Each structure stands twice: as C-alpha cells, then as structure tokens.
C-alpha positions, 0 to 999 in steps of 0.5 A, a space after each residue: 500500500 502506498 500512503 501520502 507521506 511516502 509520495 510527497 517527498 518524491 520528485 515527480 516534477 516531470 510527471 504529466 499525469 497520475 491516474 488514481 483508478 480506484 473508485 471515488 478518488 476525487 471525493 477528497 475523503 480523508 481517512 486518517 493520514 492516508 485518505 484520498 485527499 492526502 494522496 491528491 495533495 501528496 502527488 501535487 506536492 511531489 510535482 505531478 502536473 495533473 491527476 485523473 480521478 473519479 467521483 463515484 464507482 464507475 462502470 468497469 467497461 465504461 472506464 476501459 472505453 474511456 481510458 482507451 479513448 483518452 490515452 489514444 487521443 492524448 498520445 496521438 498529440 492532442 492536448 490533455 484537456 481536449 483528449 479528456 473532453 473528447 473521451 467523455 464526449 465519445 462515451 456520452 455518445 455511445 449507445 447505452 452509455 448516454 447516462 452521466 453515470 457512465 461518463 461524468 464521474 471522471 475528473 481531470 485535476 
C-alpha cells in the first residue's frame, strides 16, 4: 500500500499525469493520514502536473472505453484537456452509455 507521506517527498516534477483508478478518488475523503485527499495533495506536492480521478464507482467497461479513448487521443498529440473532453464526449455518445453515470464521474485535476 502506498500512503501520502511516502509520495510527497518524491520528485515527480516531470510527471504529466497520475491516474488514481480506484473508485471515488476525487471525493477528497480523508481517512486518517492516508485518505484520498492526502494522496491528491501528496502527488501535487511531489510535482505531478495533473491527476485523473473519479467521483463515484464507475462502470468497469465504461472506464476501459474511456481510458482507451483518452490515452489514444492524448498520445496521438492532442492536448490533455481536449483528449479528456473528447473521451467523455465519445462515451456520452455511445449507445447505452448516454447516462452521466457512465461518463461524468471522471475528473481531470
């Protein structure tokens, strides 16, 4: 298990993105000194530029589709913000995944 006080002193200043893939990593729930808020803050203190988190328990298949789309766009040269918006839009336009439950839980910080 990785905890916040182990992350904060690291030099991650060349890290463009960290994906906290557990469900509800964007809620800021603090559980002692090892809570999600602690992890977010620790990664920022370590120099990470952006974090990709979730606000609720997201569907596994939708998450896989979102990540494939997001990384595909980003690694092909698209700006990270645009790649994120494009991936959300594509998921939203996928039949059966129009409900915000499937695509709106992802947050780029």
